[in-house]
PDB file with one MODEL, atoms N, CA, C and O in Angstrom:
MODEL        1
ATOM      1  N   MET A   1      -7.207   6.823 -12.005  1.00  0.00           N
ATOM      2  CA  MET A   1      -7.467   6.348 -10.663  1.00  0.00           C
ATOM      3  C   MET A   1      -7.656   7.562  -9.763  1.00  0.00           C
ATOM      4  O   MET A   1      -6.809   8.455  -9.747  1.00  0.00           O
ATOM      5  N   ASP A   2      -8.733   7.605  -9.029  1.00  0.00           N
ATOM      6  CA  ASP A   2      -9.064   8.730  -8.163  1.00  0.00           C
ATOM      7  C   ASP A   2      -8.502   8.491  -6.759  1.00  0.00           C
ATOM      8  O   ASP A   2      -8.864   7.514  -6.104  1.00  0.00           O
ATOM      9  N   LEU A   3      -7.630   9.370  -6.304  1.00  0.00           N
ATOM     10  CA  LEU A   3      -6.982   9.203  -5.004  1.00  0.00           C
ATOM     11  C   LEU A   3      -7.973   9.239  -3.849  1.00  0.00           C
ATOM     12  O   LEU A   3      -7.815   8.499  -2.878  1.00  0.00           O
ATOM     13  N   ALA A   4      -8.985  10.082  -3.938  1.00  0.00           N
ATOM     14  CA  ALA A   4      -9.966  10.209  -2.852  1.00  0.00           C
ATOM     15  C   ALA A   4     -10.738   8.907  -2.622  1.00  0.00           C
ATOM     16  O   ALA A   4     -11.290   8.706  -1.540  1.00  0.00           O
ATOM     17  N   THR A   5     -10.785   8.037  -3.604  1.00  0.00           N
ATOM     18  CA  THR A   5     -11.437   6.740  -3.441  1.00  0.00           C
ATOM     19  C   THR A   5     -10.678   5.861  -2.460  1.00  0.00           C
ATOM     20  O   THR A   5     -11.283   5.060  -1.747  1.00  0.00           O
ATOM     21  N   TYR A   6      -9.356   6.004  -2.417  1.00  0.00           N
ATOM     22  CA  TYR A   6      -8.509   5.137  -1.612  1.00  0.00           C
ATOM     23  C   TYR A   6      -8.050   5.764  -0.308  1.00  0.00           C
ATOM     24  O   TYR A   6      -7.641   5.056   0.612  1.00  0.00           O
ATOM     25  N   VAL A   7      -8.112   7.074  -0.220  1.00  0.00           N
ATOM     26  CA  VAL A   7      -7.601   7.783   0.949  1.00  0.00           C
ATOM     27  C   VAL A   7      -8.744   8.494   1.650  1.00  0.00           C
ATOM     28  O   VAL A   7      -9.446   9.307   1.049  1.00  0.00           O
ATOM     29  N   LYS A   8      -8.919   8.190   2.894  1.00  0.00           N
ATOM     30  CA  LYS A   8      -9.902   8.877   3.726  1.00  0.00           C
ATOM     31  C   LYS A   8      -9.139   9.585   4.844  1.00  0.00           C
ATOM     32  O   LYS A   8      -8.399   8.949   5.595  1.00  0.00           O
ATOM     33  N   LEU A   9      -9.318  10.893   4.951  1.00  0.00           N
ATOM     34  CA  LEU A   9      -8.612  11.677   5.957  1.00  0.00           C
ATOM     35  C   LEU A   9      -9.388  11.686   7.258  1.00  0.00           C
ATOM     36  O   LEU A   9     -10.603  11.879   7.268  1.00  0.00           O
ATOM     37  N   ASP A  10      -8.679  11.477   8.356  1.00  0.00           N
ATOM     38  CA  ASP A  10      -9.262  11.580   9.687  1.00  0.00           C
ATOM     39  C   ASP A  10      -9.113  13.030  10.118  1.00  0.00           C
ATOM     40  O   ASP A  10      -7.993  13.532  10.205  1.00  0.00           O
ATOM     41  N   LYS A  11     -10.205  13.702  10.385  1.00  0.00           N
ATOM     42  CA  LYS A  11     -10.168  15.136  10.681  1.00  0.00           C
ATOM     43  C   LYS A  11      -9.616  15.449  12.068  1.00  0.00           C
ATOM     44  O   LYS A  11      -9.233  16.590  12.326  1.00  0.00           O
ATOM     45  N   ASP A  12      -9.564  14.470  12.964  1.00  0.00           N
ATOM     46  CA  ASP A  12      -9.113  14.721  14.327  1.00  0.00           C
ATOM     47  C   ASP A  12      -7.623  14.485  14.530  1.00  0.00           C
ATOM     48  O   ASP A  12      -7.076  14.885  15.559  1.00  0.00           O
ATOM     49  N   THR A  13      -6.959  13.853  13.584  1.00  0.00           N
ATOM     50  CA  THR A  13      -5.539  13.554  13.744  1.00  0.00           C
ATOM     51  C   THR A  13      -4.781  13.929  12.479  1.00  0.00           C
ATOM     52  O   THR A  13      -5.365  14.339  11.476  1.00  0.00           O
ATOM     53  N   LYS A  14      -3.477  13.778  12.557  1.00  0.00           N
ATOM     54  CA  LYS A  14      -2.639  13.979  11.376  1.00  0.00           C
ATOM     55  C   LYS A  14      -2.607  12.672  10.602  1.00  0.00           C
ATOM     56  O   LYS A  14      -2.553  11.594  11.195  1.00  0.00           O
ATOM     57  N   ASN A  15      -2.641  12.762   9.318  1.00  0.00           N
ATOM     58  CA  ASN A  15      -2.678  11.600   8.441  1.00  0.00           C
ATOM     59  C   ASN A  15      -1.322  11.443   7.762  1.00  0.00           C
ATOM     60  O   ASN A  15      -0.750  12.419   7.276  1.00  0.00           O
ATOM     61  N   TYR A  16      -0.809  10.221   7.729  1.00  0.00           N
ATOM     62  CA  TYR A  16       0.488   9.938   7.139  1.00  0.00           C
ATOM     63  C   TYR A  16       0.323   9.006   5.946  1.00  0.00           C
ATOM     64  O   TYR A  16      -0.469   8.064   5.979  1.00  0.00           O
ATOM     65  N   PHE A  17       1.091   9.289   4.885  1.00  0.00           N
ATOM     66  CA  PHE A  17       1.024   8.481   3.673  1.00  0.00           C
ATOM     67  C   PHE A  17       2.413   8.288   3.105  1.00  0.00           C
ATOM     68  O   PHE A  17       3.226   9.213   3.090  1.00  0.00           O
ATOM     69  N   ARG A  18       2.681   7.068   2.633  1.00  0.00           N
ATOM     70  CA  ARG A  18       3.908   6.790   1.876  1.00  0.00           C
ATOM     71  C   ARG A  18       3.577   6.951   0.405  1.00  0.00           C
ATOM     72  O   ARG A  18       2.606   6.393  -0.106  1.00  0.00           O
ATOM     73  N   ILE A  19       4.411   7.728  -0.256  1.00  0.00           N
ATOM     74  CA  ILE A  19       4.220   8.017  -1.675  1.00  0.00           C
ATOM     75  C   ILE A  19       5.491   7.619  -2.421  1.00  0.00           C
ATOM     76  O   ILE A  19       6.598   7.944  -1.991  1.00  0.00           O
ATOM     77  N   LYS A  20       5.330   6.928  -3.515  1.00  0.00           N
ATOM     78  CA  LYS A  20       6.459   6.655  -4.413  1.00  0.00           C
ATOM     79  C   LYS A  20       6.198   7.421  -5.699  1.00  0.00           C
ATOM     80  O   LYS A  20       5.173   7.227  -6.352  1.00  0.00           O
ATOM     81  N   VAL A  21       7.132   8.292  -6.056  1.00  0.00           N
ATOM     82  CA  VAL A  21       6.939   9.125  -7.237  1.00  0.00           C
ATOM     83  C   VAL A  21       7.849   8.693  -8.380  1.00  0.00           C
ATOM     84  O   VAL A  21       8.961   8.208  -8.170  1.00  0.00           O
ATOM     85  N   SER A  22       7.348   8.880  -9.577  1.00  0.00           N
ATOM     86  CA  SER A  22       8.122   8.678 -10.801  1.00  0.00           C
ATOM     87  C   SER A  22       8.049   9.980 -11.585  1.00  0.00           C
ATOM     88  O   SER A  22       7.033  10.253 -12.224  1.00  0.00           O
ATOM     89  N   PRO A  23       9.112  10.795 -11.549  1.00  0.00           N
ATOM     90  CA  PRO A  23       9.098  12.064 -12.287  1.00  0.00           C
ATOM     91  C   PRO A  23       9.320  11.844 -13.777  1.00  0.00           C
ATOM     92  O   PRO A  23       9.609  10.738 -14.234  1.00  0.00           O
ATOM     93  N   ARG A  24       9.172  12.947 -14.519  1.00  0.00           N
ATOM     94  CA  ARG A  24       9.390  12.960 -15.979  1.00  0.00           C
ATOM     95  C   ARG A  24       8.434  12.026 -16.718  1.00  0.00           C
ATOM     96  O   ARG A  24       8.851  11.321 -17.638  1.00  0.00           O
ATOM     97  N   GLN A  25       7.189  12.010 -16.338  1.00  0.00           N
ATOM     98  CA  GLN A  25       6.181  11.171 -16.985  1.00  0.00           C
ATOM     99  C   GLN A  25       5.309  12.036 -17.905  1.00  0.00           C
ATOM    100  O   GLN A  25       5.333  13.262 -17.795  1.00  0.00           O
ATOM    101  N   PRO A  26       4.548  11.422 -18.802  1.00  0.00           N
ATOM    102  CA  PRO A  26       3.714  12.208 -19.723  1.00  0.00           C
ATOM    103  C   PRO A  26       2.672  13.067 -19.014  1.00  0.00           C
ATOM    104  O   PRO A  26       2.351  14.156 -19.489  1.00  0.00           O
ATOM    105  N   LYS A  27       2.138  12.599 -17.888  1.00  0.00           N
ATOM    106  CA  LYS A  27       1.172  13.394 -17.131  1.00  0.00           C
ATOM    107  C   LYS A  27       1.235  13.022 -15.663  1.00  0.00           C
ATOM    108  O   LYS A  27       1.766  11.973 -15.298  1.00  0.00           O
ATOM    109  N   THR A  28       0.687  13.894 -14.821  1.00  0.00           N
ATOM    110  CA  THR A  28       0.644  13.649 -13.387  1.00  0.00           C
ATOM    111  C   THR A  28      -0.639  12.887 -13.076  1.00  0.00           C
ATOM    112  O   THR A  28      -1.739  13.317 -13.423  1.00  0.00           O
ATOM    113  N   GLU A  29      -0.468  11.732 -12.405  1.00  0.00           N
ATOM    114  CA  GLU A  29      -1.619  10.889 -12.098  1.00  0.00           C
ATOM    115  C   GLU A  29      -1.265   9.868 -11.016  1.00  0.00           C
ATOM    116  O   GLU A  29      -0.097   9.536 -10.815  1.00  0.00           O
ATOM    117  N   VAL A  30      -2.292   9.379 -10.329  1.00  0.00           N
ATOM    118  CA  VAL A  30      -2.118   8.244  -9.437  1.00  0.00           C
ATOM    119  C   VAL A  30      -2.013   7.029 -10.334  1.00  0.00           C
ATOM    120  O   VAL A  30      -2.874   6.791 -11.182  1.00  0.00           O
ATOM    121  N   PHE A  31      -0.963   6.270 -10.145  1.00  0.00           N
ATOM    122  CA  PHE A  31      -0.716   5.136 -11.026  1.00  0.00           C
ATOM    123  C   PHE A  31      -1.127   3.813 -10.393  1.00  0.00           C
ATOM    124  O   PHE A  31      -1.715   2.967 -11.066  1.00  0.00           O
ATOM    125  N   TRP A  32      -0.828   3.621  -9.114  1.00  0.00           N
ATOM    126  CA  TRP A  32      -1.052   2.324  -8.495  1.00  0.00           C
ATOM    127  C   TRP A  32      -1.061   2.458  -6.986  1.00  0.00           C
ATOM    128  O   TRP A  32      -0.416   3.352  -6.438  1.00  0.00           O
ATOM    129  N   ILE A  33      -1.779   1.584  -6.313  1.00  0.00           N
ATOM    130  CA  ILE A  33      -1.690   1.432  -4.864  1.00  0.00           C
ATOM    131  C   ILE A  33      -0.978   0.107  -4.637  1.00  0.00           C
ATOM    132  O   ILE A  33      -1.497  -0.949  -5.001  1.00  0.00           O
ATOM    133  N   MET A  34       0.202   0.156  -4.040  1.00  0.00           N
ATOM    134  CA  MET A  34       1.012  -1.044  -3.869  1.00  0.00           C
ATOM    135  C   MET A  34       0.461  -1.896  -2.721  1.00  0.00           C
ATOM    136  O   MET A  34      -0.390  -1.442  -1.955  1.00  0.00           O
ATOM    137  N   ASP A  35       0.947  -3.116  -2.611  1.00  0.00           N
ATOM    138  CA  ASP A  35       0.467  -4.050  -1.580  1.00  0.00           C
ATOM    139  C   ASP A  35       0.634  -3.516  -0.160  1.00  0.00           C
ATOM    140  O   ASP A  35      -0.172  -3.830   0.715  1.00  0.00           O
ATOM    141  N   ASP A  36       1.671  -2.714   0.078  1.00  0.00           N
ATOM    142  CA  ASP A  36       1.894  -2.150   1.417  1.00  0.00           C
ATOM    143  C   ASP A  36       1.203  -0.793   1.588  1.00  0.00           C
ATOM    144  O   ASP A  36       1.506  -0.061   2.530  1.00  0.00           O
ATOM    145  N   TRP A  37       0.282  -0.456   0.688  1.00  0.00           N
ATOM    146  CA  TRP A  37      -0.506   0.779   0.675  1.00  0.00           C
ATOM    147  C   TRP A  37       0.317   2.017   0.334  1.00  0.00           C
ATOM    148  O   TRP A  37      -0.141   3.140   0.543  1.00  0.00           O
ATOM    149  N   THR A  38       1.515   1.824  -0.185  1.00  0.00           N
ATOM    150  CA  THR A  38       2.262   2.946  -0.731  1.00  0.00           C
ATOM    151  C   THR A  38       1.550   3.395  -2.005  1.00  0.00           C
ATOM    152  O   THR A  38       1.191   2.574  -2.849  1.00  0.00           O
ATOM    153  N   ILE A  39       1.350   4.695  -2.133  1.00  0.00           N
ATOM    154  CA  ILE A  39       0.651   5.243  -3.288  1.00  0.00           C
ATOM    155  C   ILE A  39       1.690   5.623  -4.342  1.00  0.00           C
ATOM    156  O   ILE A  39       2.576   6.438  -4.086  1.00  0.00           O
ATOM    157  N   LYS A  40       1.573   5.036  -5.511  1.00  0.00           N
ATOM    158  CA  LYS A  40       2.517   5.296  -6.592  1.00  0.00           C
ATOM    159  C   LYS A  40       1.933   6.387  -7.489  1.00  0.00           C
ATOM    160  O   LYS A  40       0.836   6.239  -8.027  1.00  0.00           O
ATOM    161  N   ILE A  41       2.677   7.481  -7.645  1.00  0.00           N
ATOM    162  CA  ILE A  41       2.200   8.628  -8.416  1.00  0.00           C
ATOM    163  C   ILE A  41       3.215   8.977  -9.501  1.00  0.00           C
ATOM    164  O   ILE A  41       4.415   9.077  -9.246  1.00  0.00           O
ATOM    165  N   ARG A  42       2.711   9.158 -10.701  1.00  0.00           N
ATOM    166  CA  ARG A  42       3.537   9.645 -11.808  1.00  0.00           C
ATOM    167  C   ARG A  42       3.461  11.163 -11.808  1.00  0.00           C
ATOM    168  O   ARG A  42       2.385  11.742 -11.667  1.00  0.00           O
ATOM    169  N   LEU A  43       4.619  11.803 -11.969  1.00  0.00           N
ATOM    170  CA  LEU A  43       4.681  13.265 -12.008  1.00  0.00           C
ATOM    171  C   LEU A  43       5.255  13.726 -13.336  1.00  0.00           C
ATOM    172  O   LEU A  43       6.227  13.163 -13.839  1.00  0.00           O
ATOM    173  N   LYS A  44       4.650  14.745 -13.888  1.00  0.00           N
ATOM    174  CA  LYS A  44       5.152  15.325 -15.136  1.00  0.00           C
ATOM    175  C   LYS A  44       6.425  16.131 -14.888  1.00  0.00           C
ATOM    176  O   LYS A  44       7.282  16.221 -15.767  1.00  0.00           O
ATOM    177  N   ALA A  45       6.552  16.710 -13.715  1.00  0.00           N
ATOM    178  CA  ALA A  45       7.689  17.585 -13.395  1.00  0.00           C
ATOM    179  C   ALA A  45       9.007  16.814 -13.331  1.00  0.00           C
ATOM    180  O   ALA A  45       9.039  15.601 -13.123  1.00  0.00           O
ATOM    181  N   VAL A  46      10.077  17.558 -13.516  1.00  0.00           N
ATOM    182  CA  VAL A  46      11.424  16.990 -13.385  1.00  0.00           C
ATOM    183  C   VAL A  46      11.878  17.126 -11.936  1.00  0.00           C
ATOM    184  O   VAL A  46      11.437  18.040 -11.240  1.00  0.00           O
ATOM    185  N   PRO A  47      12.752  16.234 -11.468  1.00  0.00           N
ATOM    186  CA  PRO A  47      13.205  16.296 -10.077  1.00  0.00           C
ATOM    187  C   PRO A  47      14.356  17.288  -9.883  1.00  0.00           C
ATOM    188  O   PRO A  47      15.430  16.913  -9.415  1.00  0.00           O
ATOM    189  N   GLU A  48      14.130  18.531 -10.239  1.00  0.00           N
ATOM    190  CA  GLU A  48      15.150  19.574 -10.099  1.00  0.00           C
ATOM    191  C   GLU A  48      14.576  20.745  -9.328  1.00  0.00           C
ATOM    192  O   GLU A  48      13.437  21.152  -9.560  1.00  0.00           O
ATOM    193  N   LYS A  49      15.351  21.279  -8.423  1.00  0.00           N
ATOM    194  CA  LYS A  49      14.976  22.478  -7.664  1.00  0.00           C
ATOM    195  C   LYS A  49      13.594  22.346  -7.036  1.00  0.00           C
ATOM    196  O   LYS A  49      12.828  23.309  -7.018  1.00  0.00           O
ATOM    197  N   TRP A  50      13.272  21.172  -6.526  1.00  0.00           N
ATOM    198  CA  TRP A  50      12.030  20.897  -5.795  1.00  0.00           C
ATOM    199  C   TRP A  50      10.779  20.983  -6.662  1.00  0.00           C
ATOM    200  O   TRP A  50       9.670  21.007  -6.129  1.00  0.00           O
ATOM    201  N   LYS A  51      10.929  21.032  -7.990  1.00  0.00           N
ATOM    202  CA  LYS A  51       9.761  21.126  -8.869  1.00  0.00           C
ATOM    203  C   LYS A  51       8.840  19.921  -8.721  1.00  0.00           C
ATOM    204  O   LYS A  51       7.619  20.075  -8.681  1.00  0.00           O
ATOM    205  N   ALA A  52       9.417  18.718  -8.639  1.00  0.00           N
ATOM    206  CA  ALA A  52       8.595  17.514  -8.502  1.00  0.00           C
ATOM    207  C   ALA A  52       7.860  17.512  -7.162  1.00  0.00           C
ATOM    208  O   ALA A  52       6.690  17.135  -7.100  1.00  0.00           O
ATOM    209  N   ASN A  53       8.537  17.930  -6.088  1.00  0.00           N
ATOM    210  CA  ASN A  53       7.877  17.970  -4.779  1.00  0.00           C
ATOM    211  C   ASN A  53       6.740  18.994  -4.771  1.00  0.00           C
ATOM    212  O   ASN A  53       5.681  18.736  -4.199  1.00  0.00           O
ATOM    213  N   GLN A  54       6.950  20.139  -5.396  1.00  0.00           N
ATOM    214  CA  GLN A  54       5.896  21.149  -5.460  1.00  0.00           C
ATOM    215  C   GLN A  54       4.702  20.640  -6.263  1.00  0.00           C
ATOM    216  O   GLN A  54       3.551  20.868  -5.891  1.00  0.00           O
ATOM    217  N   GLU A  55       4.982  19.954  -7.359  1.00  0.00           N
ATOM    218  CA  GLU A  55       3.887  19.397  -8.150  1.00  0.00           C
ATOM    219  C   GLU A  55       3.151  18.309  -7.367  1.00  0.00           C
ATOM    220  O   GLU A  55       1.925  18.215  -7.432  1.00  0.00           O
ATOM    221  N   LEU A  56       3.895  17.493  -6.631  1.00  0.00           N
ATOM    222  CA  LEU A  56       3.279  16.444  -5.811  1.00  0.00           C
ATOM    223  C   LEU A  56       2.332  17.041  -4.772  1.00  0.00           C
ATOM    224  O   LEU A  56       1.202  16.577  -4.623  1.00  0.00           O
ATOM    225  N   VAL A  57       2.786  18.060  -4.058  1.00  0.00           N
ATOM    226  CA  VAL A  57       1.951  18.697  -3.037  1.00  0.00           C
ATOM    227  C   VAL A  57       0.701  19.309  -3.668  1.00  0.00           C
ATOM    228  O   VAL A  57      -0.396  19.158  -3.130  1.00  0.00           O
ATOM    229  N   GLY A  58       0.850  19.987  -4.787  1.00  0.00           N
ATOM    230  CA  GLY A  58      -0.302  20.568  -5.466  1.00  0.00           C
ATOM    231  C   GLY A  58      -1.283  19.511  -5.951  1.00  0.00           C
ATOM    232  O   GLY A  58      -2.496  19.698  -5.857  1.00  0.00           O
ATOM    233  N   PHE A  59      -0.771  18.416  -6.463  1.00  0.00           N
ATOM    234  CA  PHE A  59      -1.616  17.335  -6.956  1.00  0.00           C
ATOM    235  C   PHE A  59      -2.386  16.679  -5.806  1.00  0.00           C
ATOM    236  O   PHE A  59      -3.592  16.456  -5.915  1.00  0.00           O
ATOM    237  N   ILE A  60      -1.701  16.374  -4.716  1.00  0.00           N
ATOM    238  CA  ILE A  60      -2.360  15.758  -3.548  1.00  0.00           C
ATOM    239  C   ILE A  60      -3.428  16.695  -3.000  1.00  0.00           C
ATOM    240  O   ILE A  60      -4.530  16.256  -2.669  1.00  0.00           O
ATOM    241  N   ALA A  61      -3.108  17.981  -2.904  1.00  0.00           N
ATOM    242  CA  ALA A  61      -4.076  18.962  -2.389  1.00  0.00           C
ATOM    243  C   ALA A  61      -5.328  18.986  -3.257  1.00  0.00           C
ATOM    244  O   ALA A  61      -6.444  19.009  -2.739  1.00  0.00           O
ATOM    245  N   LYS A  62      -5.149  18.980  -4.564  1.00  0.00           N
ATOM    246  CA  LYS A  62      -6.292  19.010  -5.475  1.00  0.00           C
ATOM    247  C   LYS A  62      -7.116  17.725  -5.383  1.00  0.00           C
ATOM    248  O   LYS A  62      -8.346  17.773  -5.358  1.00  0.00           O
ATOM    249  N   GLU A  63      -6.444  16.590  -5.335  1.00  0.00           N
ATOM    250  CA  GLU A  63      -7.134  15.303  -5.294  1.00  0.00           C
ATOM    251  C   GLU A  63      -7.926  15.084  -4.004  1.00  0.00           C
ATOM    252  O   GLU A  63      -9.010  14.501  -4.020  1.00  0.00           O
ATOM    253  N   LEU A  64      -7.363  15.566  -2.876  1.00  0.00           N
ATOM    254  CA  LEU A  64      -8.005  15.322  -1.575  1.00  0.00           C
ATOM    255  C   LEU A  64      -8.754  16.531  -1.046  1.00  0.00           C
ATOM    256  O   LEU A  64      -9.272  16.497   0.070  1.00  0.00           O
ATOM    257  N   TRP A  65      -8.818  17.594  -1.825  1.00  0.00           N
ATOM    258  CA  TRP A  65      -9.552  18.814  -1.460  1.00  0.00           C
ATOM    259  C   TRP A  65      -9.065  19.394  -0.140  1.00  0.00           C
ATOM    260  O   TRP A  65      -9.864  19.705   0.744  1.00  0.00           O
ATOM    261  N   VAL A  66      -7.758  19.536  -0.012  1.00  0.00           N
ATOM    262  CA  VAL A  66      -7.157  20.175   1.161  1.00  0.00           C
ATOM    263  C   VAL A  66      -6.244  21.287   0.663  1.00  0.00           C
ATOM    264  O   VAL A  66      -5.919  21.352  -0.522  1.00  0.00           O
ATOM    265  N   SER A  67      -5.836  22.157   1.573  1.00  0.00           N
ATOM    266  CA  SER A  67      -4.927  23.239   1.173  1.00  0.00           C
ATOM    267  C   SER A  67      -3.494  22.709   1.064  1.00  0.00           C
ATOM    268  O   SER A  67      -3.127  21.740   1.728  1.00  0.00           O
ATOM    269  N   LYS A  68      -2.708  23.347   0.233  1.00  0.00           N
ATOM    270  CA  LYS A  68      -1.299  22.966   0.093  1.00  0.00           C
ATOM    271  C   LYS A  68      -0.560  23.141   1.409  1.00  0.00           C
ATOM    272  O   LYS A  68       0.368  22.389   1.706  1.00  0.00           O
ATOM    273  N   ASP A  69      -0.967  24.134   2.204  1.00  0.00           N
ATOM    274  CA  ASP A  69      -0.307  24.397   3.482  1.00  0.00           C
ATOM    275  C   ASP A  69      -0.499  23.263   4.481  1.00  0.00           C
ATOM    276  O   ASP A  69       0.274  23.146   5.431  1.00  0.00           O
ATOM    277  N   SER A  70      -1.509  22.433   4.285  1.00  0.00           N
ATOM    278  CA  SER A  70      -1.758  21.343   5.223  1.00  0.00           C
ATOM    279  C   SER A  70      -0.937  20.095   4.898  1.00  0.00           C
ATOM    280  O   SER A  70      -0.975  19.118   5.645  1.00  0.00           O
ATOM    281  N   ILE A  71      -0.198  20.122   3.789  1.00  0.00           N
ATOM    282  CA  ILE A  71       0.598  18.971   3.366  1.00  0.00           C
ATOM    283  C   ILE A  71       2.075  19.255   3.620  1.00  0.00           C
ATOM    284  O   ILE A  71       2.597  20.307   3.252  1.00  0.00           O
ATOM    285  N   GLU A  72       2.725  18.303   4.249  1.00  0.00           N
ATOM    286  CA  GLU A  72       4.142  18.458   4.554  1.00  0.00           C
ATOM    287  C   GLU A  72       4.884  17.171   4.189  1.00  0.00           C
ATOM    288  O   GLU A  72       4.466  16.077   4.567  1.00  0.00           O
ATOM    289  N   ILE A  73       5.978  17.313   3.457  1.00  0.00           N
ATOM    290  CA  ILE A  73       6.853  16.171   3.196  1.00  0.00           C
ATOM    291  C   ILE A  73       7.786  16.087   4.391  1.00  0.00           C
ATOM    292  O   ILE A  73       8.647  16.948   4.569  1.00  0.00           O
ATOM    293  N   ILE A  74       7.621  15.049   5.215  1.00  0.00           N
ATOM    294  CA  ILE A  74       8.368  15.016   6.473  1.00  0.00           C
ATOM    295  C   ILE A  74       9.632  14.174   6.411  1.00  0.00           C
ATOM    296  O   ILE A  74      10.486  14.286   7.290  1.00  0.00           O
ATOM    297  N   SER A  75       9.770  13.337   5.395  1.00  0.00           N
ATOM    298  CA  SER A  75      11.036  12.616   5.262  1.00  0.00           C
ATOM    299  C   SER A  75      11.240  12.163   3.826  1.00  0.00           C
ATOM    300  O   SER A  75      10.291  12.010   3.057  1.00  0.00           O
ATOM    301  N   TRP A  76      12.479  11.958   3.496  1.00  0.00           N
ATOM    302  CA  TRP A  76      12.901  11.492   2.184  1.00  0.00           C
ATOM    303  C   TRP A  76      12.507  12.435   1.059  1.00  0.00           C
ATOM    304  O   TRP A  76      12.139  11.990  -0.028  1.00  0.00           O
ATOM    305  N   ALA A  77      12.583  13.723   1.315  1.00  0.00           N
ATOM    306  CA  ALA A  77      12.174  14.707   0.302  1.00  0.00           C
ATOM    307  C   ALA A  77      12.991  14.594  -0.975  1.00  0.00           C
ATOM    308  O   ALA A  77      12.493  14.933  -2.048  1.00  0.00           O
ATOM    309  N   ALA A  78      14.227  14.128  -0.891  1.00  0.00           N
ATOM    310  CA  ALA A  78      15.068  14.032  -2.083  1.00  0.00           C
ATOM    311  C   ALA A  78      15.019  12.643  -2.717  1.00  0.00           C
ATOM    312  O   ALA A  78      15.676  12.419  -3.734  1.00  0.00           O
ATOM    313  N   ASP A  79      14.268  11.717  -2.154  1.00  0.00           N
ATOM    314  CA  ASP A  79      14.163  10.358  -2.677  1.00  0.00           C
ATOM    315  C   ASP A  79      12.861  10.161  -3.436  1.00  0.00           C
ATOM    316  O   ASP A  79      11.982  11.022  -3.414  1.00  0.00           O
ATOM    317  N   SER A  80      12.743   9.030  -4.103  1.00  0.00           N
ATOM    318  CA  SER A  80      11.508   8.739  -4.828  1.00  0.00           C
ATOM    319  C   SER A  80      10.397   8.258  -3.890  1.00  0.00           C
ATOM    320  O   SER A  80       9.219   8.367  -4.231  1.00  0.00           O
ATOM    321  N   ILE A  81      10.752   7.733  -2.723  1.00  0.00           N
ATOM    322  CA  ILE A  81       9.739   7.337  -1.741  1.00  0.00           C
ATOM    323  C   ILE A  81       9.709   8.405  -0.656  1.00  0.00           C
ATOM    324  O   ILE A  81      10.736   8.733  -0.062  1.00  0.00           O
ATOM    325  N   LYS A  82       8.521   8.944  -0.405  1.00  0.00           N
ATOM    326  CA  LYS A  82       8.365  10.072   0.521  1.00  0.00           C
ATOM    327  C   LYS A  82       7.315   9.731   1.573  1.00  0.00           C
ATOM    328  O   LYS A  82       6.423   8.915   1.337  1.00  0.00           O
ATOM    329  N   LEU A  83       7.432  10.356   2.720  1.00  0.00           N
ATOM    330  CA  LEU A  83       6.416  10.261   3.754  1.00  0.00           C
ATOM    331  C   LEU A  83       5.764  11.630   3.877  1.00  0.00           C
ATOM    332  O   LEU A  83       6.432  12.628   4.148  1.00  0.00           O
ATOM    333  N   LEU A  84       4.454  11.663   3.675  1.00  0.00           N
ATOM    334  CA  LEU A  84       3.698  12.915   3.737  1.00  0.00           C
ATOM    335  C   LEU A  84       2.817  12.926   4.969  1.00  0.00           C
ATOM    336  O   LEU A  84       2.296  11.895   5.394  1.00  0.00           O
ATOM    337  N   ARG A  85       2.662  14.118   5.535  1.00  0.00           N
ATOM    338  CA  ARG A  85       1.739  14.316   6.647  1.00  0.00           C
ATOM    339  C   ARG A  85       0.715  15.365   6.206  1.00  0.00           C
ATOM    340  O   ARG A  85       1.072  16.442   5.729  1.00  0.00           O
ATOM    341  N   ILE A  86      -0.560  15.025   6.376  1.00  0.00           N
ATOM    342  CA  ILE A  86      -1.629  15.958   6.040  1.00  0.00           C
ATOM    343  C   ILE A  86      -2.387  16.283   7.306  1.00  0.00           C
ATOM    344  O   ILE A  86      -2.934  15.399   7.965  1.00  0.00           O
ATOM    345  N   SER A  87      -2.414  17.576   7.644  1.00  0.00           N
ATOM    346  CA  SER A  87      -3.136  18.039   8.823  1.00  0.00           C
ATOM    347  C   SER A  87      -4.450  18.629   8.367  1.00  0.00           C
ATOM    348  O   SER A  87      -4.489  19.433   7.437  1.00  0.00           O
ATOM    349  N   ASN A  88      -5.516  18.236   9.013  1.00  0.00           N
ATOM    350  CA  ASN A  88      -6.834  18.783   8.664  1.00  0.00           C
ATOM    351  C   ASN A  88      -7.324  19.687   9.767  1.00  0.00           C
ATOM    352  O   ASN A  88      -8.416  20.247   9.667  1.00  0.00           O
TER     353      ASN A  88
ENDMDL
END
């Protein structure tokens, strides 16, 4: 599933996304878009020492063609459901 198909960034404002992650998976991929538009992502990384969050930011940056510096986890960084802000 290609994330850019479902997510369109507004260049004039900050973009917010709810992400639900599942760490320790066979590969990193977008798995599902839930009914409330939460994006479900499988991560290969383990949830230790911010490895899963770093992999999530790198994956989102690659999928949406933005820099890693433009992505910020603004809440629930230690939980499986996260709120991300992407500045363009």
